[in-house]
N, C-alpha and C positions, 0 to 999 in steps of 0.2 A: 602354168612357162618357166622353161628355161632361159634365162635371160644371161647375155654379155653383159650389161651391168646393172648395178645397184638401182632401186628406187631411192632414191633420193631428192635435191633441191634442185637437180640440173634433166629438165624433162627430154628424154629423147621421146624416140620413135615407138617405145615398149608400153611407156607409162601415158602416152596420147593413146595411141590404140587401144589399150588395155582399158584408161579412167572411161572412153568414151564406149568404149562396147560396155560398160557396168552400168553406166548412166541410160543409154537405151533400154538395155534390161536390168528392170529389178531384180529378177527371179536367180540373173547369173552369179557366179560364186568362182574365184581367180585363186590358185595358187602361184605366186610371181618367186618364181626360184631364183636368189641371186648370185653371182660369183663367190665363190668359196672364199672366207677371210685365210687367210696366209703368214701365220705369224711367227715363224721360223726366215720364209722370207723377205718380212718385214723389220727382223730385228737383223738379219743380215744383211741392209739395206739402209735407207736412210730413210725407213719409215717406221710405223711406230704400232707394236705388236699388239695383237688384242685376239679372244676368240671371237668365231661368227654368232652373231645374235641369235642363232636360234628360229624357231618359228613366234611368230608374232603379228597382231594384228597390225594394218598400216593404218600409218597417220591417216584421218577424216577427208573425205573428200564434199564438196559440195556435190549434190545429186547423187550418191555413191551410197548405195545401203549399207548401215550399220555390220561389218563382219561381213562383208561381199569381198575381201581383196587380206587376205592375208601373206606377209613374207616370208621369205625361209633361206636364212642365209647357212648355210653348214660351216664345218673349216677344217682347214686339209691342215693334219697333222704332219705331213713328213711328204719331201719331194716322189714325185714318180718311181723316179729311180732306185728312190730307196722302198718306197711302197706298191712295187707292181700289182697291185689292188686297188690303191685309192679311186680311180677313178669308178670301178664298180662300188666302193665303198659310197662314194657321191650319191649313185643310183638309191642303193636302199636307205640311203637318208633323206632322199626327197620321196620315195616309195610310203617309206614310216610318218612324214609328215604328213603325207595327202590323207594316207589313211587314217591316221589322227582326226581329223577336217572332215571324216566319213567320204571322201572321195574316194573312191571305189570303183566308179563308170564313166569317167571323165574324158575330155579331146586332150592329145597332147599336142600344145602349142609349141615346138622346137625354135629358138633363134643360136643357142649356142650348143653348135653339134653335139657335144659331150651326151645332149637328151636321144642322141642314136642308143645309149645301155636301155636307156627308157623304153625305149619302140621294143626293141628286143624283149624287156620284158615283162610286156604289156599286152591286151589286143586292143588297146585303147586306137581309136582312130586318130590320127594324125598330122600336123598342121607343118611343115618345115618352112619359115621364113628367113630370106635370104638376105641379112642386111650388106654383107662386105666378104668379097672373098677372100677369107682365109688361107685358103690354099695360095694366093701367090704372097703372102704376107713373107718378107723374111725373118724366118727363123730357126731356129735346130732344127736340123735332120731330121732328129723322133719327133718333133713339135708336130711335125709338119706331114707326117706319113698319117700318125693318128688322126690328126685333124680330117687328111684325106681319107682316110677308112671308113670316120664318122659320117664325113656328107655323103660315100657313095653306098650306105646303108640307107641314109636318110632319100637321096635321090632316089632310089628304088622303091623303098616301101610306102614312104609316107603317102597318103592319099590326094594331100593337095603340096603342090610345094609355089608361095611366092617369092618373085623376089621384090624388090626397087628401083634397078634398075635398068634399060633395055641393054646395056653389058652384059648383066646378069642374066638376063632372058636368054640371050646367046647360048652362054657360055651353058648354064644348068638347064636348059630347053632343050639343047643339044638332042637326048636320047628319050623325051620327053616332055610332058605339056604344063606352063610355069604361067603364073596370071605374076602382072607386075601392079601391085600399087606404090608409089611412089610416096616419098616422104612428103613433107606439109609443115605447116607450120599457124599459129594461133592468130591470124589475123584480127579479131578485135581487142590484141594487146598492141597491134601497132597503129592501131585506129584513132586511141588516146594520144595524148600531148602529154611526155612525161620530165620531171625537172631534170637536169642536168647533173649525175652521178658526182658525188663532191670529190671523189678519188681519180677523178679523171682530172691531168696534167690539164693547167693552164694551156692555152696557147692553141693552134690547131693540131688535132690529133688523127694520123690512120691508125683503123682498128682493125684487130682482128679475134673473132670470135667463134671459140672451137677448143676441141681439150689437144693442150701441146703434145704431141705424141713425134718423133721418128717418121714412123709410116704415113704422116701425111704432112707434117709441115717440115718444110724446107729450112735448118735452123740456120745454115749460112744463107740463105739470102735474108732471112729475116734480119740478121746480123748487120749485111750491107746494106739494106735498106734504114736500119735505124743510122749507121754510121753517115748513110748521104743526106738525112733527112735532118741532123740534128742542126740547130740553133734556130729551123724552118715550123719545127715541130717533133713531135713524140709519137714513133711507134707505139702502141698501149697492146697486151696483148690479153683478152680477159680469158677465162675457162678452166678446167681441170688439169692440172700441170702434172704430168707422166714420163717428163726427158728427164734423164741423168743430168747428176747434179754436174759433171762438167760440161752439157749443153748448157743448162740453164746457166751456168755462169756467163759461158760466152755471148746472150743473151745480153745480160743485164751489163756484160764489161762492154759492149759495142751500145749501150744508152739504151735498151729495150727497155719498157715497164711493163711487168710481170704481176696482174692485179689480181692472179689466182681465178678460183670458182663463183660464180654469183648463182644466187638463186634466176630459175627462168621468167621469173615475175617481173626482174631488175633488168634482165637484156637489154629491154626495146629500147630503153632509158640510153644506155650505151651507145648502140645502135643510132637513133635519132639525134643523138649530140657529136658522133663522130663527124672531122670533117670529110672524110672518106675512109671508106671500108676495103678491106684488103684481102684476097687471099691467096698468100704465097707456098704454097705448095708443090708438093712432088710431084712429077709427072710418072707413074710407074702403072706396072698391070694392075697395082693394086689398086691407086686412086682411081684408074680408069673403073674400076667394077665401081663405085659408091654414086650414090644421089645426095649429094652434101643437106643438113638440112641447113647448112649457112644458105645454100642460094635459095632456097624460099625464104628464110628473116630476113636477108638483105633487101630482094625485092619487094619486101613489105614494105622495111623502114624508107625505101625511097631516097637512100642517097646516092653516089656516085661508087662506083665499086674499080678494081684493078685488079685482076687473078693472072695468075699463069693460067698457058693452057689444059684446064685439067676438065675432065667430064661432068660436064653439067652445066659449066659457066663458057666451055668454048663452044656452044652451040648454040648459045642464048642472044634471040634476037632482042635486045634491048640497049638505046642509046645513053642509060645510064652507065653502063657494064664495057670496059675495057681488059680487051682479053691482051696479054705483051708474052712477052719470050723471055725468061728468066731471066736473059745477059741485058733486056731494058727494063726489067720491074724495078731497080733504086732509081732510074729517072722518072720514068713515066710517075709513079707516087710522089716524087718531089716537084714536079708540074704540075701536080693538079691538085696535090694539097695545099702549096702557095697559090692557088688561082682559084683555090676553095670558096665559098661564100661561107662566112661565120653563118653554122648553122645554129638554128632557132628550136629544134625540135621536135617541128611539123615534118611530115611527110611529103614529099613529093605526089603530084595528081597527075603523073604520065602511066600508073598503068592503071587500065581502066578495070572498073571496081568487079566486073564478072571476071577478070584473070584475075584476080586476087580472091574470089571464093571459090575459083578452080584448084588453090592451091591450099584452102585451107583443112584444118586435123578432119574435120567431120566429112569433109568429102572420101577424106582418107578410110575413117570408120566406116563410112558406108561400103565401101568398096570390099574390106574387110569383113564387113559383117556379110557379105554374097557372099564369100568365100566359105565362111564360118560356120551358114546354113542350108550349104549344102552338103555338109558335115555331119552335123548332130541335129537339125533344125532346132535347137536350143533357142537361139539367136533370130530377134523379129528383124524382117529384110528392111 
C-alpha cells in the first residue's frame, strides 16, 4: 500500500482497514509505504531534519500475526526541481523493499497517487483508494499537473477504484465504475466512559479534533470563535499540526488552545468531555470531496455539534448537529457552549445501536474485503 500518511499513533482510514484485513486473514502480508522523510525541507522550515526509517517491522498489533505488516519510509534527498528523477527513484526503492520481503506477485493498493509509477512498472492487479481529491487542492501548478497525470493513469489502468464519498463517486466515476467505501469509527472505544483528560482547560470547552491544515481548517474563523467565547470557555484543537508558524500564532494570540497530536486511543476521552464539538472548516471544492472521519467520531461521542456547511455534516439528519453559515458560526458556538450541560463523559443515547454499528470500521473492512477478493481471491469475504 502506498499511503498518504505515516503509520503512527493517529489512526486514520488506512490503518483501520489494513489492521482489520490482517486480523481477518492470517496469511495476508502487507508492505505499508509511508510518505518520504524530507530532511532538506524540514531544515529549511521549522521541522527537525531526519532520515527516513527505511524498511522495518510494524509495532505489535493485537490479533495480527508477527511479521505480517511491514513499514517502509524512504528518504527524499532533493526537491523535484533539482532531482527530476525523484519519483522514479522512490518507485525503485519501494519495489526493492517489496522484493526483499519476497513480494514479487503482489496486489498494489494505491492511496498516494505516486503509486501510478508502481502500476506502470509492474503487472500487479491494482486498487486505487481515493480519500481526497488532491487535484482540487490549492497547490503549485507543477504539483497539480503531476497529481492529475498520476491520477489519470490510475483511473484508466487500475482494476478497481474505491472512493470514500458520494462527491468522489460522481467525479471519479464519470468515466469508469467505482465503489463507495465510506470512512468509519471504532464504536467500541466510544461505548466506554473515559476520564476527563488532564490537559483540557477548566470550564466549558468547544473542541475540534483533526489535522490542523489550511486545506480544511478555517483558521480565521477559529480565531474569531476563540475571541467570541473568551470568558465563557475555550476553543481547543486536538490533532497533528500542519499549519505554518504564522497561522499557528494567529490562533494562539486569539486564545485558542492547541494541544497537538494525541494517540487515537485517547481521542474518545477528549470528545466525551467537551461541552461542544465544532467543525470550523472552509467550504471549497476540495472539502466537498471529503468524507470526514470526524463525522463518525462526533456521532459516536454523542455530543452537540456546530459545523459550517461542509460535506457530510450539511446533509446529516441529526438533532444534535447544527449546521450554520460561516458568519453565524462564532455566535452559534457561544450560545450553545454557554447553554451546554457539563459533560460527564457518557454518550448521548439518541443514536440507535444499529445506526452506530453501521458506521463501525468493521463494516468498512467487510466492504473492502469484498473489493479485494474480486482482485486476488486471497482475502476471505
